[in-house]
C-alpha positions as CSV (number, residue, x, y, z in Angstrom):
1,M,11.9,14.4,-45.9
2,T,10.8,10.8,-45.1
3,L,13.4,8.8,-43.2
4,T,14.0,5.2,-43.9
5,L,13.6,2.7,-41.0
6,D,17.4,2.5,-40.6
7,E,17.7,6.3,-40.5
8,A,14.9,6.5,-37.9
9,D,16.6,3.8,-35.8
10,A,20.0,5.6,-36.2
11,L,18.5,8.8,-34.8
12,L,17.0,6.8,-31.9
13,A,20.4,5.2,-31.2
14,Q,22.0,8.7,-31.1
15,R,19.3,9.8,-28.7
16,V,19.9,6.8,-26.5
17,E,23.6,7.5,-26.4
18,S,23.3,11.2,-25.6
19,S,20.6,10.4,-22.9
20,R,23.2,8.2,-21.2
21,Q,25.6,11.0,-21.2
22,L,23.1,13.4,-19.7
23,G,21.9,10.9,-17.1
24,G,25.4,9.6,-16.4
25,N,26.4,12.9,-14.8
26,P,24.5,13.4,-11.5
27,E,25.3,17.1,-11.6
28,L,23.1,17.3,-14.7
29,S,20.4,14.8,-14.0
30,M,19.9,12.4,-11.1
31,H,18.0,9.1,-10.6
32,G,15.3,9.2,-13.3
33,G,14.9,12.9,-13.1
34,G,14.8,14.6,-16.4
35,N,13.8,13.2,-19.8
36,T,14.9,13.3,-23.5
37,S,13.3,12.8,-26.9
38,V,13.8,12.6,-30.6
39,K,11.4,13.1,-33.5
40,V,11.6,10.7,-36.5
41,M,9.5,9.5,-39.4
42,R,8.0,6.0,-39.4
43,E,5.5,4.6,-42.0
44,G,5.3,8.1,-43.5
45,Q,4.2,9.7,-40.2
46,R,5.9,11.8,-37.6
47,V,6.9,9.8,-34.4
48,L,8.1,11.1,-31.1
49,H,10.4,8.8,-29.1
50,V,10.5,10.0,-25.4
51,K,11.8,8.6,-22.1
52,G,9.4,6.1,-20.6
53,S,8.3,5.9,-17.0
54,G,10.6,3.8,-14.8
55,W,13.6,4.3,-17.0
56,D,16.8,6.0,-15.9
57,L,18.6,8.2,-18.5
58,A,22.0,6.8,-17.3
59,T,21.1,3.3,-18.4
60,M,18.8,4.1,-21.3
61,E,18.0,1.5,-24.0
62,P,15.9,2.0,-27.2
63,Q,12.9,0.2,-25.5
64,G,13.0,2.8,-22.8
65,M,12.0,5.5,-25.3
66,P,8.5,4.5,-26.5
67,G,7.3,5.9,-29.7
68,L,4.1,7.9,-30.1
69,W,2.3,9.2,-33.2
70,L,3.1,12.9,-33.0
71,D,0.4,14.6,-35.1
72,P,-2.5,13.5,-32.9
73,L,-0.8,15.1,-29.9
74,F,-1.2,18.6,-31.5
75,E,-5.0,18.2,-31.5
76,V,-5.1,19.2,-27.8
77,K,-2.5,21.9,-28.0
78,D,-5.0,24.7,-28.4
79,G,-8.1,22.9,-27.0
80,P,-9.7,22.6,-23.6
81,R,-7.5,21.8,-20.6
82,L,-7.0,18.1,-19.9
83,S,-6.5,16.6,-16.5
84,D,-3.2,14.8,-16.2
85,T,-5.1,11.5,-16.1
86,E,-6.7,12.4,-19.4
87,M,-3.4,13.4,-20.8
88,V,-1.9,10.0,-19.9
89,G,-4.8,8.4,-21.6
90,L,-4.1,10.4,-24.8
91,L,-0.5,9.5,-24.7
92,R,-1.2,5.8,-24.3
93,A,-3.7,5.9,-27.1
94,N,-1.0,7.1,-29.5
95,L,1.7,4.7,-28.5
96,L,3.1,2.6,-31.4
97,D,3.4,-0.3,-29.0
98,P,0.5,-0.6,-26.6
99,A,2.6,-2.6,-24.2
100,A,5.3,0.2,-23.9
101,P,5.8,2.0,-20.6
102,N,4.0,5.3,-20.0
103,P,5.7,8.2,-21.7
104,S,7.1,11.0,-19.6
105,V,4.6,13.5,-18.1
106,E,6.4,16.2,-20.1
107,T,5.9,14.4,-23.4
108,L,3.6,17.0,-24.9
109,L,6.2,19.8,-24.4
110,H,8.9,17.6,-26.0
111,G,6.5,17.2,-29.0
112,Y,5.7,20.8,-29.3
113,L,9.3,22.2,-29.0
114,P,10.6,23.1,-32.5
115,A,13.6,20.8,-32.9
116,R,14.4,17.1,-33.5
117,F,16.2,16.6,-30.2
118,V,15.1,17.8,-26.8
119,D,16.9,17.4,-23.4
120,H,15.5,18.1,-19.9
121,G,17.3,17.8,-16.6
122,H,17.6,19.0,-13.1
123,A,21.2,20.3,-12.9
124,S,22.5,21.1,-9.5
125,A,23.8,24.6,-10.5
126,V,20.5,25.4,-12.2
127,L,18.5,24.3,-9.1
128,A,20.6,26.5,-6.8
129,L,19.7,29.6,-8.9
130,A,16.1,28.3,-9.4
131,S,15.6,28.2,-5.7
132,R,15.6,32.0,-5.4
133,P,12.6,34.4,-5.9
134,E,11.2,34.3,-9.4
135,A,11.9,38.0,-10.1
136,E,15.5,37.4,-9.3
137,Q,15.6,34.3,-11.5
138,R,14.1,36.2,-14.4
139,E,16.6,39.0,-14.0
140,M,19.5,36.6,-13.9
141,V,18.3,34.7,-17.0
142,E,18.1,37.9,-19.0
143,A,21.5,39.0,-17.9
144,L,23.3,35.7,-18.5
145,F,21.5,34.4,-21.5
146,G,19.6,37.2,-23.2
147,D,17.0,36.1,-25.7
148,S,18.6,32.7,-26.3
149,M,16.8,31.4,-23.2
150,V,13.0,31.4,-22.4
151,F,12.1,32.1,-18.8
152,L,9.0,30.1,-17.6
153,P,7.6,31.0,-14.2
154,Y,6.7,27.9,-12.1
155,V,4.0,25.8,-13.6
156,F,2.7,22.6,-12.2
157,P,4.2,19.6,-14.1
158,G,2.2,17.7,-16.6
159,F,-0.4,19.1,-19.1
160,D,-0.2,22.7,-17.8
161,L,3.6,22.8,-18.0
162,S,3.5,21.4,-21.5
163,I,1.0,24.0,-22.8
164,E,2.6,27.0,-21.0
165,G,6.1,25.9,-22.1
166,A,5.1,25.5,-25.7
167,R,3.5,29.0,-25.7
168,A,6.5,30.6,-24.1
169,A,8.9,29.0,-26.7
170,A,6.7,30.0,-29.6
171,A,6.7,33.6,-28.4
172,Q,10.5,33.6,-28.4
173,P,11.4,31.6,-31.5
174,Q,15.1,32.5,-31.5
175,S,15.6,30.6,-28.2
176,T,17.1,27.2,-27.8
177,V,16.9,26.9,-24.0
178,M,14.1,27.2,-21.5
179,W,14.5,27.9,-17.8
180,L,11.8,26.4,-15.5
181,A,11.6,28.3,-12.2
182,Q,11.9,25.9,-9.2
183,H,12.3,23.0,-11.6
184,G,15.1,22.7,-14.2
185,L,16.2,23.3,-17.8
186,F,15.1,22.3,-21.3
187,T,17.3,22.6,-24.3
188,W,16.7,21.6,-28.0
189,G,18.6,21.3,-31.2
190,D,18.8,19.6,-34.6
191,T,21.3,17.0,-33.5
192,A,21.7,15.1,-30.3
193,D,25.1,16.7,-29.7
194,E,23.7,20.2,-30.3
195,S,20.9,19.8,-27.7
196,L,23.1,18.2,-25.1
197,G,25.9,20.7,-25.7
198,R,23.5,23.6,-25.1
199,F,22.4,21.9,-21.8
200,R,26.0,21.6,-20.7
201,D,26.9,25.1,-21.8
202,A,24.0,26.6,-19.9
203,V,25.0,24.7,-16.7
204,A,28.6,25.8,-17.0
205,V,27.4,29.5,-17.2
206,C,25.3,28.9,-14.0
207,E,28.3,27.2,-12.2
208,A,30.5,30.2,-13.1
209,H,27.8,32.6,-11.9
210,L,27.5,30.9,-8.6
211,A,31.3,30.9,-8.1
212,A,31.4,34.7,-8.9
213,R,28.7,35.3,-6.3
214,G,30.5,33.4,-3.6
215,A,27.9,30.6,-3.7
216,A,29.8,27.8,-5.5
217,L,28.3,24.4,-5.1
218,M,30.2,22.0,-2.8
219,P,31.4,19.1,-5.0
220,P,29.7,15.7,-4.5
221,T,31.5,13.7,-1.8
222,A,32.4,10.0,-1.5
223,R,29.6,7.6,-0.8
224,E,30.7,6.8,2.7
225,G,29.5,7.3,6.3
226,N,31.3,8.0,9.6
227,A,31.3,6.6,13.1
228,V,28.5,9.0,14.3
229,L,26.1,7.9,11.6
230,E,27.1,4.3,12.0
231,A,26.1,4.4,15.7
232,L,22.6,5.6,14.8
233,R,21.8,2.6,12.6
234,P,20.4,0.3,15.3
235,H,18.3,3.1,16.8
236,L,16.8,3.8,13.3
237,R,16.1,0.2,12.6
238,S,14.2,-0.1,15.9
239,A,12.2,3.1,15.4
240,L,11.6,2.7,11.7
241,P,11.5,-1.1,11.1
242,G,9.9,-0.7,7.6
243,F,12.9,1.2,6.4
244,A,15.7,-1.0,7.6
245,E,18.2,-0.3,4.8
246,H,20.4,2.7,5.4
247,E,22.8,4.6,3.1
248,L,25.2,6.8,5.1
249,R,26.7,10.0,3.7
250,G,29.1,11.6,6.2
251,A,32.4,12.3,4.3
252,E,33.9,15.7,4.5
253,P,33.1,18.4,3.6
254,L,29.5,17.2,3.6
255,A,29.4,16.5,7.3
256,R,30.7,19.9,8.0
257,L,28.2,21.5,5.7
258,S,25.4,19.8,7.5
259,G,26.5,21.4,10.7
260,Q,26.4,25.0,9.4
261,D,24.1,27.3,11.4
262,G,20.5,27.1,10.1
263,M,21.2,24.3,7.6
264,A,18.8,21.8,9.2
265,E,16.0,24.4,9.1
266,A,16.9,25.3,5.4
267,V,16.6,21.8,4.1
268,S,13.4,21.3,6.1
269,R,11.7,24.1,4.0
270,G,11.3,21.6,1.1
271,T,13.1,19.8,-1.8
272,V,14.9,21.4,-4.7
273,T,12.7,19.9,-7.4
274,P,9.1,18.5,-7.7
275,D,10.6,15.1,-8.4
276,H,12.5,15.0,-5.2
277,V,9.5,15.5,-3.0
278,I,7.9,12.3,-4.4
279,R,10.9,10.2,-3.4
280,I,12.1,11.8,-0.1
281,K,9.1,13.7,1.2
282,P,9.1,17.5,1.8
283,W,11.4,17.5,4.8
284,P,13.9,15.1,6.6
285,M,13.8,13.8,10.1
286,V,16.4,15.8,12.1
287,I,18.2,14.2,15.0
288,P,21.3,15.2,17.0
289,A,24.5,13.4,16.5
290,D,24.4,12.0,20.1
291,A,20.8,10.7,19.8
292,D,20.1,7.5,21.8
293,A,17.3,5.0,21.1
294,G,14.7,7.0,23.0
295,T,15.6,10.2,21.2
296,V,15.3,8.6,17.8
297,A,12.0,6.9,18.7
298,K,10.6,10.3,19.8
299,A,11.9,11.9,16.6
300,A,10.1,9.3,14.5
301,E,6.9,9.8,16.4
302,A,7.2,13.6,16.0
303,F,7.8,13.2,12.3
304,A,4.7,11.1,11.9
305,A,2.6,13.6,13.8
306,S,4.0,16.5,11.8
307,Y,3.3,14.7,8.6
308,T,-0.3,14.0,9.7
309,R,-0.8,17.8,10.4
310,Y,0.7,18.6,7.0
311,F,-1.7,16.2,5.2
312,E,-4.8,17.4,7.1
313,A,-3.9,21.0,6.5
314,H,-3.9,20.5,2.7
315,T,-6.2,17.6,1.8
316,D,-9.6,18.3,0.2
317,G,-10.9,15.1,1.9
318,S,-10.7,12.9,-1.2
319,L,-7.0,11.9,-0.9
320,T,-5.4,8.9,0.6
321,M,-2.6,9.7,3.0
322,L,0.8,8.2,2.2
323,D,2.9,6.5,4.9
324,R,4.2,8.9,7.6
325,S,7.8,7.6,7.7
326,P,10.8,9.8,6.8
327,R,13.0,8.9,3.9
328,V,16.0,11.0,5.0
329,V,17.6,11.5,8.4
330,F,19.5,14.8,8.8
331,V,22.2,14.8,11.5
332,P,23.8,18.3,11.9
333,G,27.5,18.1,11.9
334,A,27.6,14.4,10.8
335,G,25.7,14.2,7.4
336,V,22.6,12.5,6.1
337,I,21.2,9.0,6.0
338,G,19.0,7.7,3.2
339,L,16.3,5.3,4.4
340,G,14.8,2.6,2.2
341,R,12.8,-0.6,2.0
342,N,15.8,-2.0,0.0
343,K,19.4,-1.0,-0.6
344,T,18.6,0.7,-4.0
345,E,15.9,2.9,-2.5
346,A,18.2,3.9,0.4
347,R,21.0,4.8,-2.0
348,I,18.8,6.9,-4.2
349,N,17.3,8.7,-1.2
350,A,20.8,9.4,0.1
351,D,21.9,10.8,-3.3
352,L,18.9,13.1,-3.5
353,A,19.4,14.2,0.1
354,E,23.0,15.1,-0.5
355,Q,22.1,17.0,-3.6
356,N,19.3,18.8,-1.7
357,L,21.8,19.9,1.0
358,R,24.4,21.1,-1.4
359,V,21.9,23.0,-3.5
360,A,20.2,24.5,-0.5
361,A,23.5,25.6,0.9
362,S,24.4,27.4,-2.4
363,A,21.0,29.1,-2.5
364,E,21.4,30.2,1.1
365,A,24.7,31.8,0.2
366,L,22.9,33.8,-2.5
367,G,20.5,35.2,0.1
368,G,18.2,32.3,1.1
369,Y,17.0,29.0,-0.1
370,Q,13.4,29.3,-1.3
371,P,11.9,26.1,-2.6
372,L,8.3,25.7,-3.6
373,P,5.8,26.7,-0.8
374,R,4.5,23.8,1.2
375,H,1.1,23.8,-0.5
376,E,2.8,23.3,-3.9
377,Q,5.0,20.5,-2.4
378,F,1.8,18.8,-1.2
379,R,0.2,19.1,-4.7
380,I,3.2,17.3,-6.1
381,E,3.3,14.6,-3.5
382,Y,-0.4,14.0,-3.8
383,W,-0.6,14.4,-7.6
384,E,-3.5,12.6,-9.2
385,L,-1.1,10.4,-11.1
386,E,0.6,9.4,-7.9
387,Q,-2.7,8.8,-6.1
388,A,-3.9,6.6,-9.0
389,K,-1.0,4.2,-8.3
390,L,-2.3,3.8,-4.7
391,R,-5.8,2.8,-6.0
392,K,-4.5,0.0,-8.3
């Protein structure tokens, strides 16, 4: 049935409102992570509105969900593989408004999933379970959700994820939820409330499962520091002058959690989602609570040297190395510090670092935190779409 303009805009308004609800709960989606979409009819043609690059679900507006002509996107579904740069070109060529922001890199999957509304997010409880071996994840998904949920092994984000996700959903047509190993969750439905409700319900099941396994997530803590972290500020500004803004997170029980045996090593294995590694790098800079200026300076030098080794071990020679400064400082027994070029960046990095610690601790309680291997973290951090930004 062809929708009128008012009906299409009403559906978009519903999508915007439910996007805010998803993004407004950091336990479901945090700082631009995740995306949402709605399919409507405009000018007699199918149109997909999807979250645009640079927009946060928590503060979504209609202009943050650019529209694309949907039918042309199906022309590549069963064709040759596209590079992600080619995929972005395809998406931009089908924008209703050429000046609109780039659509999400998961736009094709949103378009291919068989429902009007689609939600995607990185819920903390899901990430804790998704940070275990894939075989264990698959078994858990089958036990808790049966055939209502598709299990998708880890696939690199972008074109490959969209194609593999669409195939998996088509092979299990009764499903309304998709589990992405080491990544997050997709849900879909005929209404905005239905899709968001399925997302919330799946997360609630995961939270209950973690609690039953003795691995309940520590709740988020107050955004405040402590005297130990405060004393480190001048040393950090001296050692890392380009990242002079600091956001301290040292409230209890987070500070105590950071001091658990092996926790500094656990969070140094990697981040809980592909999105996190782009913002906060694969590991934090770890310093003791009583670090003086010299200790902090040496830690910053060691981080830079370690980052150089990481880059040289994985580059193919064509990549441009990113800066070698940490984005997170991990202080065992005292908490974490988000570093940034400005206050907003520091706050976001601190939020992500706190979530990373809480999720890693929960996964450790299940038997061990297992994020993506280092070479996959590198692929994300040095994604062609990210490298393209450096060449502009």
